[in-house]
Each structure stands twice: as structure tokens, then as C-alpha cells.
C-alpha positions as a Markdown table, in Angstrom:
| # | Residue | x | y | z |
|---|---|---|---|---|
| 1 | Unk | 0.0 | 0.1 | 0.2 |
| 2 | Unk | 1.2 | 3.7 | -0.7 |
| 3 | Unk | 1.9 | 6.0 | 1.9 |
| 4 | Unk | -0.8 | 8.2 | 0.3 |
| 5 | Unk | -3.4 | 5.0 | 0.4 |
| 6 | Unk | -2.5 | 4.4 | 4.1 |
| 7 | Unk | -3.5 | 7.8 | 5.1 |
| 8 | Unk | -7.0 | 7.9 | 3.4 |
| 9 | Unk | -7.2 | 4.6 | 5.0 |
| 10 | Unk | -6.5 | 5.8 | 8.2 |
| 11 | Unk | -7.2 | 8.9 | 8.5 |
| 12 | Unk | -10.1 | 9.7 | 5.8 |
| 13 | Unk | -12.4 | 10.1 | 9.0 |
| 14 | Unk | -11.2 | 13.2 | 9.5 |
| 15 | Unk | -12.3 | 14.6 | 6.3 |
| 16 | Unk | -9.1 | 14.4 | 4.6 |
| 17 | Unk | -8.4 | 13.0 | 1.4 |
| 18 | Unk | -4.6 | 13.1 | 0.7 |
| 19 | Unk | -3.1 | 13.5 | -2.8 |
| 20 | Unk | 0.6 | 14.0 | -2.2 |
| 21 | Unk | 2.9 | 13.9 | 0.7 |
| 22 | Unk | 5.3 | 17.3 | 0.6 |
| 23 | Unk | 7.3 | 16.4 | 3.9 |
| 24 | Unk | 7.9 | 13.7 | 6.3 |
| 25 | Unk | 10.2 | 14.3 | 9.6 |
| 26 | Unk | 12.6 | 11.6 | 11.3 |
| 27 | Unk | 9.3 | 11.2 | 14.0 |
| 28 | Unk | 6.7 | 10.2 | 10.8 |
| 29 | Unk | 5.1 | 13.6 | 10.7 |
| 30 | Unk | 4.0 | 14.3 | 7.1 |
| 31 | Unk | 3.0 | 17.7 | 5.3 |
| 32 | Unk | 0.5 | 16.3 | 3.5 |
| 33 | Unk | -1.7 | 18.0 | 0.3 |
| 34 | Unk | -5.0 | 17.1 | 0.0 |
| 35 | Unk | -7.3 | 17.3 | -3.3 |
| 36 | Unk | -9.0 | 20.9 | -2.4 |
| 37 | Unk | -5.6 | 22.5 | -2.2 |
| 38 | Unk | -5.5 | 22.3 | 1.7 |
| 39 | Unk | -2.1 | 21.5 | 3.5 |
| 40 | Unk | -2.0 | 19.0 | 6.5 |
| 41 | Unk | 0.1 | 17.7 | 9.5 |
| 42 | Unk | 0.4 | 14.5 | 10.6 |
| 43 | Unk | 1.7 | 14.3 | 13.8 |
| 44 | Unk | 1.6 | 10.1 | 14.9 |
| 45 | Unk | 3.1 | 11.3 | 18.3 |
| 46 | Unk | 0.1 | 13.2 | 19.3 |
| 47 | Unk | -2.5 | 11.2 | 17.4 |
| 48 | Unk | -3.4 | 14.1 | 15.4 |
| 49 | Unk | -4.0 | 15.3 | 11.6 |
| 50 | Unk | -5.5 | 18.7 | 10.9 |
| 51 | Unk | -4.8 | 21.3 | 8.4 |
| 52 | Unk | -2.0 | 23.8 | 9.0 |
| 53 | Unk | -2.8 | 25.9 | 5.8 |
| 54 | Unk | -5.7 | 26.4 | 3.7 |
| 55 | Unk | -4.0 | 27.3 | 0.6 |
| 56 | Unk | -0.5 | 27.5 | -1.1 |
| 57 | Unk | 0.3 | 30.9 | -0.2 |
| 58 | Unk | -0.8 | 30.3 | 3.6 |
| 59 | Unk | 1.6 | 27.3 | 3.1 |
| 60 | Unk | 4.9 | 29.1 | 2.1 |
| 61 | Unk | 4.2 | 31.2 | 5.0 |
| 62 | Unk | 4.6 | 28.5 | 7.5 |
| 63 | Unk | 8.3 | 28.2 | 5.9 |
| 64 | Unk | 8.9 | 31.4 | 8.2 |
| 65 | Unk | 7.2 | 30.7 | 11.4 |
| 66 | Unk | 9.9 | 29.6 | 14.1 |
| 67 | Unk | 7.0 | 28.0 | 16.2 |
| 68 | Unk | 6.0 | 25.7 | 13.1 |
| 69 | Unk | 9.5 | 25.0 | 12.4 |
| 70 | Unk | 10.8 | 24.1 | 15.7 |
| 71 | Unk | 7.8 | 21.6 | 16.0 |
| 72 | Unk | 8.3 | 20.4 | 12.6 |
| 73 | Unk | 12.0 | 19.2 | 13.2 |
| 74 | Unk | 11.5 | 18.1 | 16.6 |
| 75 | Unk | 15.5 | 18.4 | 16.7 |
| 76 | Unk | 15.9 | 17.7 | 20.7 |
| 77 | Unk | 14.1 | 14.6 | 20.5 |
| 78 | Unk | 15.4 | 13.2 | 17.2 |
| 79 | Unk | 18.9 | 13.8 | 18.3 |
| 80 | Unk | 17.8 | 11.8 | 21.8 |
| 81 | Unk | 16.5 | 8.9 | 20.0 |
| 82 | Unk | 19.4 | 9.2 | 17.8 |
| 83 | Unk | 21.6 | 8.8 | 20.6 |
| 84 | Unk | 19.7 | 5.7 | 22.2 |
| 85 | Unk | 18.4 | 4.0 | 19.3 |
| 86 | Unk | 21.1 | 4.9 | 16.3 |
| 87 | Unk | 20.1 | 5.8 | 12.7 |
| 88 | Unk | 17.1 | 5.2 | 11.0 |
| 89 | Unk | 16.7 | 1.8 | 8.9 |
| 90 | Unk | 15.2 | 2.6 | 5.2 |
| 91 | Unk | 11.2 | 2.8 | 5.8 |
| 92 | Unk | 11.6 | 3.2 | 9.8 |
| 93 | Unk | 10.7 | 6.3 | 11.8 |
| 94 | Unk | 11.2 | 7.1 | 15.3 |
| 95 | Unk | 8.5 | 7.3 | 17.5 |
| 96 | Unk | 7.1 | 7.0 | 20.7 |
| 97 | Unk | 5.6 | 3.8 | 22.4 |
| 98 | Unk | 3.2 | 5.8 | 24.0 |
| 99 | Unk | 1.8 | 8.9 | 22.2 |
| 100 | Unk | 2.4 | 12.2 | 24.3 |
| 101 | Unk | -1.9 | 12.5 | 24.0 |
| 102 | Unk | -2.2 | 9.4 | 25.8 |
| 103 | Unk | 0.5 | 10.2 | 28.6 |
| 104 | Unk | 3.6 | 9.3 | 27.2 |
| 105 | Unk | 6.5 | 11.4 | 27.9 |
| 106 | Unk | 8.8 | 12.8 | 25.4 |
| 107 | Unk | 11.7 | 10.9 | 26.7 |
| 108 | Unk | 14.4 | 8.3 | 26.0 |
| 109 | Unk | 12.4 | 5.6 | 27.7 |
| 110 | Unk | 9.4 | 6.3 | 25.6 |
| 111 | Unk | 11.2 | 5.8 | 22.2 |
| 112 | Unk | 11.4 | 3.3 | 19.4 |
| 113 | Unk | 11.3 | 2.9 | 15.8 |
| 114 | Unk | 8.4 | 1.6 | 13.7 |
| 115 | Unk | 7.2 | 1.1 | 9.8 |
| 116 | Unk | 6.1 | 4.7 | 8.5 |
| 117 | Unk | 2.9 | 2.7 | 7.3 |
| 118 | Unk | 2.4 | 1.3 | 10.7 |
| 119 | Unk | 2.7 | 5.0 | 12.4 |
| 120 | Unk | 0.1 | 6.2 | 10.2 |
| 121 | Unk | -2.4 | 3.3 | 10.8 |
| 122 | Unk | -1.7 | 3.0 | 14.5 |
| 123 | Unk | -2.3 | 7.1 | 14.7 |
| 124 | Unk | -5.2 | 7.1 | 12.8 |
| 125 | Unk | -7.6 | 4.1 | 14.5 |
| 126 | Unk | -5.6 | 5.6 | 17.9 |
| 127 | Unk | -7.0 | 8.5 | 17.6 |
| 128 | Unk | -10.2 | 7.4 | 16.3 |
| 129 | Unk | -11.0 | 4.9 | 19.1 |
| 130 | Unk | -9.1 | 6.0 | 22.2 |
| 131 | Unk | -10.1 | 9.9 | 21.4 |
| 132 | Unk | -13.6 | 9.7 | 20.1 |
| 133 | Unk | -13.0 | 11.7 | 17.0 |
| 134 | Unk | -15.2 | 11.5 | 14.4 |
């Protein structure tokens, strides 16, 4: 299954119909463009997928937003994960064993790696089940 297909299957319930993944970070966060030209951010560690920009102009402005960039690059957590778990193998991303929104701590005892498609699937199913979102 492709990444876009997995996103649509696992997160379509939030109103997202993905057409393209524009970026990804080492924790499996994704920037996604949908069929309406909106831009979304998928955050597996927070069981969240939500719009971040309504169009290309708004998305371009995010590249200057220091708060967004700090959250996107996750530099401190990526450094910690790399020190504890080593470099990522192909197709894998760092992750939190217990998502932050469910009480998982952003620390070395809560870090692992997983295949990207599994992170997408788990986070979508987890958000729907645990958070009662619809």
C-alpha cells in the first residue's frame, strides 16, 4: 500500500483526502496536500492530523514561522532518539511507544522505531478509538 493510500484509509474519517505527501520528518510527521489544495500535518506522536494551511500562500508562510519549524524539526527529540536508538533503517521512523496525548513522556524511555505505514495506521486508529474523534 502506498503512503497516500494508507493516509486516506487511516485518516479519511477526519475529512482528509490526501493526494500528495510533501514532507516527512524523522518522527513520521507528514505534510500532506489534499484534493482541495489544503495542507495538513499528521503528528503520530499526538494522534493528530489537522489542516495547517488553507492554500499554497498560507503554506509558504509556514516556512518562516519559527514555532511551526521548531515543532516540525523536533531537533532535541530527534537527537535523543538517534543517540539512544541509532540511525534509522530504511522505511522506519522514530516514534513514541505511548503517544504523548495518552500520557507518554517525550523522553528516552518512551522511544522506539517503527515502519512509517504502521505509524500512520496506528495513529489514525488510535485517534479514532481513544480520542473519540469523528
